[in-house]
N, C-alpha and C positions, 0 to 999 in steps of 0.2 A: 358651794358657790362657784360661779364661773370666774376664773382669774384673768381672763383675757378676752379681747374682742373676737378673736377667731376661734370658733369651735366648730369643727366639721359637722355638718348635718348628716346624721345617719338614719333618718326616718325612711328615706328611700330604700336603703339597703335592707333595713329591717323588713319592710314590706316585701321586698323581692325574696328574701329568705323564707319568710312565712308563706308566701304564695307558692314557693317551690314545693312545700310540703302540704299545701292545702288540699290536694286531691286525696290524701291518705285518709282512711277511715278514722274518725275521731271517737275516742272512748271516753265518755263523759266522766266516769267515775275513776278514771286513772288506772285501768287494768294494765295498759301497756306503759308502765312507768318509764322505762328506758330499755333499749335493746339489751337483752341478756338478763333482765330482771324477770322473775317469775310473777305472773299475774295473780291477783286475788279476786278474779272475776267469777263468772258463772261456773266455769269449769272447776275452780277450786272450791266453790260453794257446794257443788254437788255431793261431795263427800261428807259435808256437815250441814245439810240443808235444813235441819231443824233448829239450828243454833239461835235463830231469831225468834223462836216461838216461846212465849212465856209459859206455855203449858209444859214445855220440856226442859227448860233451863231455869236455874236460880237467877234472881234479878241481877246479881252482880257478875254473872257469866254469860249474859246475852251477847249474841253476835249478829251483825248484819248478814242476812242470808245471801246477799248479792256479792259483797266485797270481802266479807269475813272480818270486818273491823268490829272491835268490842263496842257495845252500846249499852245504855242503861234503860230501865223501864220507864223513866220519865222523859224519854226522847219524844219530841213533838212529831217525828215522822213515824207514823204507826198505821198498820193496815190489819183488818180482820179477814181471815181466810179459813173456811172450813172449821169455824168455831175456835180457831187459835189466833192469838195476837202476834204480829211480827213487827219488829222495831228496826229502824234504819238510821244510818249515820247522816243521811242527807236526802233531799227531795229527789235527786236524780236516781239514787238507788231505789227509793220507794216507787217511783214511776216505772223503773225497769221491772221490778217485781210485779207490780199491778198489771203490766202488759202481758206477762207470761208467768203466772205463779207456779205452774207445774214444772217449769224448768228448774226452780229452786227448791220446791217442796217435795216433789215426787219425780225426780229425774229418771228417765228411762233410756233404753238404748236407741229409741227413735229420736231423742232430742240431740241435735248435733252439738258436739263439744266445742268449746272455744278453740280457735286455731292455735296451734302450737306457737310459742314465741319464736321470733326469727332466729334466735340462737340455737334452736333445735334442728335447723336445716344443716345437713352435712354435705361437704363438697371435697373434691380432691384437689390438693395444692398444685398438682401438675396438670390436671384436666378440669378447669373451673366449670366446664359445662356439665359435669357429673354432679347431680344434686339429689339427695334423698332425705327423708325425715327420720332416719335412724342411723346409728353408727354402723360401720362396716368397712369393706375394702373396695378400692376403685376397680371396676370391672375391666378397665383398660390396662392399668399398670400394677394393680395389686397393692398399692400404697394405702395405708389407713386413712380414712376420711376424717376431716377436721370440721369443727363447728363453723358455719358461715359467719355467725356473729358471736364471738366469745363473750362470756360473762365474767363478772368480777371474781366469782368464786370458782371459776374453772380450775381444775387441777392440771398438773403437768401433762403434756402429750403422752398418752399411754404407750404409743409406739416408741417414743424416745425412751421411756422408762424400761420397756421390754427389751429394746436393743442394748441399752446400757447393761441390763442384767445379763443378757446372753454374752456380751463381749467380755465383761470382767470375770465371769465364771469360767469361761473357756480359754481366756488368754494364757494362763499357765500351761494348759494342755498343748496349745499351739507352740509355745516356746520350747516345751520339752520335745515335741515331735521334730521341730526344726533342728534343734541341737543334736538329737539322736541321729537324724537322717544325714546331717552334714559331717558329723565327727564321730559317730558311733563305731564305724568300721576301723577308724584310726586308733581309737582308744581301746578297742578290743573288750568292751564291757560285756558282750554276750555273743552267742553264736548268731550267724547271719539270719538263719531261718527264724530264730527266736526274736530277733530284732524286728522282723516284719510283723510278727504277731503283736509285739508291744506297741509298735506304731499304729497298728489297726485299732487296738483298744484305746489308745490315747486320742486318736484323731476322730473316731466315730462320734463322740459327743459334739465335737466342734462342727463336723459336717452335717450330721443328722439332726442336731437340735439347734445349735446356733445358726446354721445356714438354712433352717427350714423355711423362714419367710422368703428367702431368695428363690428357693426351689418352687414355692407356691407362685411367686411372681413369674417365674419362668414358664410354669404350666399355664398361667393366665395369658401369657403372651401368645401361646399356641392356640388356646381356646378362642381368644378374641382376634386372632390373626394380626397381631401387632408386635412383630419382633422388635426387641430393644436390647439394651445393655443387660437386662436381667436374663434374657435368653442366652446370651453368651456366657454369663457367669454361671448360670445353672448347668448348661451343657458342659462347659469346661471343667468345672469342679466335679460335677457328677461323673464325667468320663474318667477323670484322673482317679477318683475314689473307687468307682466300680472296677476299673482295670486293676488297681492295686489290690483290691479285695480278692479278685480272681487269682492274681499272681501269688497272693499269700496262701490262699486255701488250696489251690490246685496248680502249683508251679510247674508240674510235669507237662501241662498242655502247651507250654511255651518252648521254642527251640533254645538250645544251649547258647546260641549266639547272643541271646538277650540276657544272659546271666552276668552279673558283676559282683565282685566281692563275696562270692559264694551264695548268691541268691538272685532271683529274678528282680530286676529293678522295680521299685514301687514309688508312688508319688503322693503318699499320704501328706507329706509336709507341704507340697504344692497346694493341695486342696484346702488344708487347714489354714495356711497363711493367706490364701486368697479370701477365704471367708472372714478371717479376722480383719484384714485390711478393708474389706468391703464394709464391715460393721463400723470401723472407724470413720469411713467416709459418710456413712449414713448418720452417725451420731453428730458429726459436724453439721451436716445439712439440716437435720431435724432441729438442732439447737438454734441455727440461724433462722429457720422458718418460724420457730416459736416466738421470735421477736416481732413478727408481723402483727400478732394479736396484742402486743404490749401497748401499742398506740391506742387501740380501742379501749383497753382496760383502763388506761390512764385517763381517757376522756370520760368514761363512765364514772370514774372515781372523783371527778370534779363536782358532780351534782351533790348537794347536801342530802343527807339521809332522812332528815325530818324537816317539817315546816311548822311555824307557829300560827295556828288558825284562830281567827276571831269568830266566835260563835254569835248567833243572833241575839243572845241575851247579854252580850258584851264580855263574856268570859273568854279567856284564851287558853289554848292547850296545844302541846306539841304532838303532831300526828306524823305517821310515816309519809314520806313523799308519795308513795303509791296510793294514798287515800286523799290526796288533794284533788278537789273537783273544780270544774270550770265555774267561774264567778265566786269562788271562795275569797274571803278577805284574809290576807296574810300579813302579819307584822314582821318587818325585817329590821332588826336592831343593828347598831353600829358594829362593824367587824364581822357581820354575818353575810353569808351568800344569799342572793335572791333565789328562792326555791324554784320558781317556774316563770315562764314568760307572762307578763301582765302589764297593767296600767296603774300608775301611782294615783291613789285616791286621797292621800293625806300625807303631809310632811314634805320635806325637801332634804336632799343629801347629794354628795358626790359619789358616783358609782364608778368603780374601776372596770371598764369594759375591754381591757387590753387583750383578754383571751379571745375576744371576738373580732375586735377592730384592729388590734395591734397598736393602737394609739396609747402612748405612755401616760397621758394626762387624763385623770378621771373626768367624767362628764356629769354636770349638774342635772339632777332630776327633780322636777316639780310636779305638782298635781296635773294629771293629764298626759304626762310623758310615759313612754313605754320603757319597760325594763326587761332584761334578758336573763333567763335562768342561769345560775351558776356564776354570774358576775358578782363582784364583791362590793358591798355597801361599806364605804369608808368612814362616814362621819355621822350624819343625822339618822333619825328613825323614820321609816317609811311604812305606810300601809298600802299594800298592793292587791288589786283585784286580779285573780288569775284568769288568763285568757286561753293559754295553750298549755296542756299538760301531756305527760307521757311522751309518745312518739312524735307529738306535734311541736315540741319545743325546738328552739334553735340549736341547742346542744345535741339533742337527739338527731336533728338533721345533719349536723356535722359528723356524728358517729356513723350514720348511714352512708354519708358521702365517702368517708374514709374507707369503710368496709367495701363499698362498691368499687371504689377506685383501685383498692388492692386486688380485688378478685378479677377486675376487668383486664388487668395486665396478663397477657399470656406469659407463663413462666419461661425462664431461659432454657432453651433447648441446646444442650451442649453440641458442639460441632461433631462430636463422635456420634451422637444420636441421629444426626441428619443422614448418615450413611449406614446406620446400624441395621436398618431393615434389609437393605441389599446385601450388606456384609454377612449378616447372620444366615440368611437364606443361602448365600454362596458357600459359606463354610460348611453348613450342614449338607448341602448337595455334594460338595467335594468329599466329605467324610463318607457319605453313603456310596458314592461312586468308587472311592478307594476300596471300601470294604468288599463290594461285589466284584469289582474288577480283579482284585487279588484272589478272591474266592473262586471265581470261575476260570481265570486265566493264569494265575500265578503258580509258582512251584510249590510242591508239598513241603510242609502242611499249609496249603493255600489259604484256608479260612483263618488259621492262626495269624499268618502274615497279614491278612486283610484286617483282622481285629486290631492288631498292634499298630498298623499304619493309620487306620482310621482314628484310633485313640491319639496317636501322635499329631494328626491334623487338628483334632479338637483342642489338645493341650497347647500346641504352639499358637493356636488362634485364640486361646483364652485371654480375655481383654485386660491383662495386668497393665501393660503399657498404655493401652487404649483408655483404660479407666483412670490411670494416673495422669494422663496427658494434660487434661484441663484442671483437675484439682490441685496438682502440684504447682502449676503456674499461678493459680488463684491464691494458694497458701503463701507462696513467696511474695507475691504482689501485695497481699493484705498486710504481711509483716513489714514490707518496705514502706507502705503507706502509713502504717501506724507509727513508725519511727519518725515520720514527717508530719504528724498531726492530722492524718487523713484516715478515717475509719470507714472501710467498706463493709456493708452489711451482707452482701451476697455477690455471687459471680455476675449476675445480670447487670449490676451497677458498673462493674469493671468493663464489661463488654460494650455497654451502651454509651458510656461517657465519651468515648472517642468519636461517636457519631453526632453528638449534640451540636446544633447550629443556632439554637435560640436559648437564651437564659432569662428567665423571669426572676426578678429580685424583689423581695420585700424591702421596705425602707427601714422601719424601726427595728433596731437590733441587728440588722444585716448590713445596710449601708451606714447606719448611724450607731451610736453607742446604746440607744434604747432607753435612756433615762434623761429626765430634764436636767439641764445645767444652766446656771446663771451666765448670761452673756454680757450685759452691760446695763449701766444706769445713765440717764441723761438728766441734767438739772436745768431749770429755767427760773426766771423771776428771782435771781439772787441765791438760789439753792445750788450747792455743789453736788457732783455725782456721789461723793462719799456720804454727804448728809442725806441725800435721797435714799441711798441704800440703808443707812443706819436707822432712819425713821421707819422705813417700810419693814425692815427686819424686826424692829422693836414692836410694831403693831402686829406683825404676823406670828409672834411667839404664842399668841392665843389661838391660832388657827390650826386645824388638822389637815388642811389641804396640802397635797404634795408640792405644789408650786411654792406655798408658803415655807415649807421645810427647805426647799432649795434656796430661797432668798435668805432665810435665817442662817443656813450653813455658809453661804457666801460671805455674809457679814462677819461671822465668827472666824472664818478663814483669814479675813483681813484684820482680825483683832479689833473690831469696832466695839465700842462700849454700848451695849443695848440697855434701854430703860424699860421699866414695867409699863405695860399698857393698861389703861383703865377704861371703864364703860365700853368694853369690847362688844361689838355687835356684828353678826354675820348677815349680810343682805342676800336674799335668795337669788342666786344666779348672777349677781352683779359685782360682789366684792365685800369688803369689810370696812367698819368704821370704829373709831375709838379715840382715846386721848393719850398722848405721850408727852411727858414733860410740860403739861399744861397746854399743849397745842392740840387742836382738834384735827384729826387725820381722817382721810378717806382714801382707800386703795382698791382699785378695781378697773372695770372696763368703761367704755364710753357711756353706757347706760347709767352707771353710777355717777359719773361726772355730770351728766345731764340732770339727774335727779338732784344733785347738789347745786345746780345752776352754775357750773363752772365750764368755761370754754376751753377746748383742747386744741384750738387752731394753731397756736404757736409751736406745738410739737407734732402736728398732723403729718408733716412731711417726713420727719424722722420715724414716726410710727409706721407709716406706709412702707418706708424703705425696709424697716426691720421685718415687717410682716411678709414683704416680698422675698426676704431671705429665709422665710420659714420659721420665724420666731413668734412667740406669744407675747403680747404687749399689755402692760398694766400701767395705769396712771396713778400718781400720788398727788393728793391735794392737802394743803396745810392751811388751816384757818380760813377756808373758803377760797383759797387761791391755788392755782396749778403750780406744783413744785417740781414736777419732773415725771419721767416714765422709767420703767424697768422692763427688760426683755429677757425671756427665758427660752432656750431652744434645745433641741436634741442634736448634739454635735456629731458631725460626720467622722467616722473612724479614720485615723491617719493612714491606714493601709488601703482604704477603698479606692482612691484615684489610681494608684499603681495597679491594683487588681483589675479594674475596668480597662485600663490601657492594655494589659496583657491579654485580656479576653478579646478585645477588639482586634488585636494583632492576629489572633487565631481565626478571625472572621466570624466571631460569634455575635449575633444580634442580641443586645441587652434591652430588656423591657422592665420598667419599674412599676410595681403594683402595690399600693399602700392603702390602709384604712384611714390615713390622715386626710385632711381637707385638700382640695385641689390646689389652693394657693400654696400650701406647704409643699405639696408634691412637685409643683412647678418650680418652686425655688430650689429644692434639692436637686431636681433633674438638671436645672440650668447650671448649678455649681459643678456637677459631675459630668456634664456633657452628654447626658442621656437624652436621646431624641424622642423616644416613645415612653410615655408614662400614663398611669391611670390612678386617679385619686378617689377616695371615699368608696373603696371596694370592700365587700364582705367575703367570707369564706366561699360562698357559692359563686361569687363573681370571679374570684381567682381560679376556682375550678373550671368555670366556663371559659376563661381566657386560655388556660392550658389546653382544654379540649378543642377550642377554636383553632389554635395554632397547630395542634396535631392534625386536625382535619385538613389544614393547608399543606400538609406534607412535611411539616417541621419536626425535628427531633428536639424535644423540649426538656430542659432542666429547670427546676424550680429551687431557688435558694431562699430560705426563711428561717425564723427562729421561734415563732409563736404558735399557739394553739390554733389561731385563725388560719395558719398556713397549712395545717395538717392535711386537709382534703387535697389541696393542690400538690403538696409534696408526694402524696401517695399516688396521684393520678399521673404525674409527670413521668417521662421516660426515665429520668434520673432525678430523685429528690435529694437536695443538699441542705442539711440542717447545720445551724451554728451551734457549736458545743457550748456556747454561753447562753443558749436559749432553753426552752422548755423540754421536759422529757417527752411530751406528746409529739413535738416536732421531730425530735431525734428518732423516736420509734417509728414515725411515719416515713422518714427519709431513708434512702439507701446509702447515702454518704453523709458522714458527719465531719465537719471541720472543727477539731478540738478547740483551737484557739479563736474560733469565730472569724478567721481571716479569709476573705474571699480570694486571696492569691492562691489558696489551696486548691481552688477549682482548676486553675491552669496547670498546677503541678500534677493534680490527679489525672488530668487529661493526657499528659505526657506518659504517665505510668500506665494508663489504660491502653494507649497505642503500643507501648513496649510489651505489655502482657499479652495482648491478642496476637502479636507477631510471634511471641514465644510459644503460645498455645498451638499455633499453626505448625511451627517447627516440631513440637512434640508429637502432634498427630501425624505429621509426615514420617517421623522416625518409627512410630508404632505401625503405620500402614506399610512402610517399606519392609519391616521385619516380617509382617504377616504375608505380604505379597511374595517375598522370597522363601519364607519358611514353609508355608502351606504346600506348595508344589513339591518341595524337597521331602516333607513329611509324607506326602502321598506316594512317594517312590518314583517320581518322574525320571530320576537319573539311573534307576536300577537297570533298565535294559541296556544302557550304554556303559556303565561303570561297575555295576553290581553293588552300588552303595545304597544303604537304607538309613534313614534318619530315625534312630530309636527314640522312644518317648523321653529317655534321659537327656539326649541331646536337644530334643525339643524343649524340655523344661529349662535347660541351660540357655538356649536362645531366648526363651521368654524372659529369663532373669536379666540377660544382657540388654534386652530392649527396655525393660523397666529402669535399669541403671542409667541408660543413655538419656531417658526422659527426665529422670530426677536431676542428673548432672546439668542438663540444659536449662531446666527450670531454675536452678540455683543461680544461674548467671544473672537473673533479674535483680539480684541484690546489688549489683554494681551499676544499675541504671541511674543516670543523673536526672533528677526531676526539679 
C-alpha cells in the first residue's frame, strides 16, 4: 500500500534505462542471463545435440536441444525431424530449433558458434585499448590480461597468485644474501672468494626465477619500443647480476683496484633486493586492482538464481534464471526478489526499489505496474509477466555501465613514467657511450674499465628511489587517511582528488540518514497529537509496510499503550482500515480519505508545508471524521551542513542528484543551500550527469552509498562511497568514508594536496641523484682527478637515494587534515 500522497513517479526513468539497452540484441530464451554467466544456448547444445530426441534418451532424461533444460516427453512443445521427436521447454526454443534444425542436431564447423560471453574478453588494466578473446600478456607492458567482465565464479587473479608464490619462496634467499653481503666479511664466516660463490647460488633463484616476469616485460618494452619502468628494472638488476657473475667466475679480468675485502666487489644482494621489493610493490598493486571487479561481482550476486514459473496448465516450478523466457508468468512471493524486469498481471505489494532508485520507502505495485529484476518484494504476492531477461534487464544494464565506466578511465600514470621513456633511452645511451669511450680511448685494460664503468652507470640509474618515490608517499598517505576514517583504494584517487572542482552528491544515505524516521503528528477535531500517534500505531501493528513500522516504533519509544486492531484491511495503494477500541479507523493518503468521504481541507496547509520540507504525509480518520495527520521523513545528517560549508569554501560546486521525487529533492536542497539539484534520476541518469560535467571540462567527484550510485561512482574522476552504504558502492568507489561523514571529503582533499607535493619532492630527490651519479659513474671526472666511481660506490649512492625518499615520505604522517 502507498502510505503517503507523495510517491515519486519512476516510470520515466524506467523507460530511459530500458531504452538505453534497447539496441542490444535480445536473446529470447535467456542465453545471456547476465554478464559473466555461461549461456545454455546453441553453442552449449552442440555438445549434447541429441538430448531432446526421444529416440536417444530415456523419457526422464530428455533435454531441450536449444537451451539444455530438462524436459519431459509430455511437453506440449514437440517437433519431428528426420524420424526423431524433439521436445522443448517453451515455444521460443521450439521455433529456434525449427528455423535451423541442423544447428542443434548435426552441428558442423560451418555453423558459427554463439559469440563468447562478454566475460571472455580480456584487456590490460594499464592499457584498456588492448582487447583479445583469450588470456595472455599485454603486448605493450607485458602485464597479464584480465577479464573485461568478471564472473561470480572467477578465481583469484593468476598473476597475483604467481607473484605471491615467487615472493614468499625467494624472500628467505634474499634475506640471506643481504645479511651475508653486508656483514659476512665482518663475521669472518668464510673466505672472501667462497662468499661470492655462496651469494651467487643464493641469489640466482631470486633473479632468474622470481624476477623472470620483470625481465620478460623489459624485453617487451624493447620489442614494442615502449621504454618504461620495467626497462630500468630489467637493465639495472640484469647488469648487477651479470657483472657479479663475471666477477665471481673470472675475477682475474678485473684490475686489483676494484678488489675489496679480498675479492672483486659483487652486487648479488642489490639485484636480489630490487627483485623482492619490486614483487612487494606488484603484490600491493594487484591486490588493489582485484577490488575493481568486486563491484561487478556484488552486482551479479544481487540477482536471484531461480524463478518460480507458472506453466500453462497452472502448475508452478522453480527454474534457473537462465531459462526464464520473455512473456513467461512468474510468481514472486513475499520476501523474494523479483527475478527479471516485467509487468504485474496479478496481485499488489510494496516493492523495495532502493537498489535502483535510492528511495528508502518501498513503492506500491499493482496490476499494470512495471517491476525491476533483483528488487525485493516486501509484503504481498505478485504474478509478473517477464518483459526483459538476460542482458536486457536494468540490473544487467547497471553491471555493463559499471564495467564500462571502470575501463574507460585511463589508469594513473605515475609521474616517474612520464619521463621514463626519455630517461631510459638516456641511461642506456650513456652506458653504451661509456663502454665504447673507455674501450677505445681509456688506459689499459681499457675494455675492462669500460665494462665496469658502464655497469656502474646502469646500477646507479637502477630505479630504486625512482620506483619508491610514488609508492612510499601513497603508502604513508593511505595509512594517514585510514586513521582518519578515509580509505583510498588506489593512487589515482589520491592524485585526482586535489583537482576536483565539482561534487555530485546522492541524497538518501549521503546527505540524509537513509532510513525513514517519524517526524510529527498533528491533531484536529478534538484529537491530540499523542492520541493520533497512539491510534495510528495501534492500527499499523498489523501492517508490514516500513512506514508502519516507523510509526509503531515511535509510539513505543514514547511508551504509548497500543490496542489490538480488529477487522484489519489493506487498501491497494491507498492505506489501511480497521477498528481499534471500538472505533473505526482509516489511515492513508488523500485518495483513501476521498474514498471514505472525508474532507482534508482543515489540515491541507499543514500537509503541504510538511511535503514542502520533504516529508511523507498520512491522514488518520476516526469514525468517519478527520482526526489528524502523521509525517515521516528521512532526516538530514547532523554533519552534512558543516561538510557542505567546508566544500564550498574550497570552491567546489555541489550538485545533488537523487532518485526521490522532485518535491523532496527541492525541499532538501533548500534546507542545505544547494543551488543545483536533480530529482527522480536513475543510475543511467546519474552516469549521464557525470559524463556531461566531465565533457564541460569539470573534474568530477561523486558521493553516494547505494547500488544505484555504482555506475556514476565508477565513471567519476573520484568516486566517494559512504562506509555506511552498500558493498557495491564501496567497491565501485575509489574513496570510502568509513563513518559516512561528508566532512571526510574536505580532509581527504587536504591529504591529497600534501601527498602530491611529497611525491614531487621524492621524484626530485631521485632524479637529482641520477643526474649527479650517472656522469660520475661514467668517469667524467677521471681526466681531471683520476677518480672513478666503482660499482660499489654506485650501489651506496643508490641506497642513500632510496633512504632519502623513504625519510621524506614518512613526513606525511605529521600532516594536519
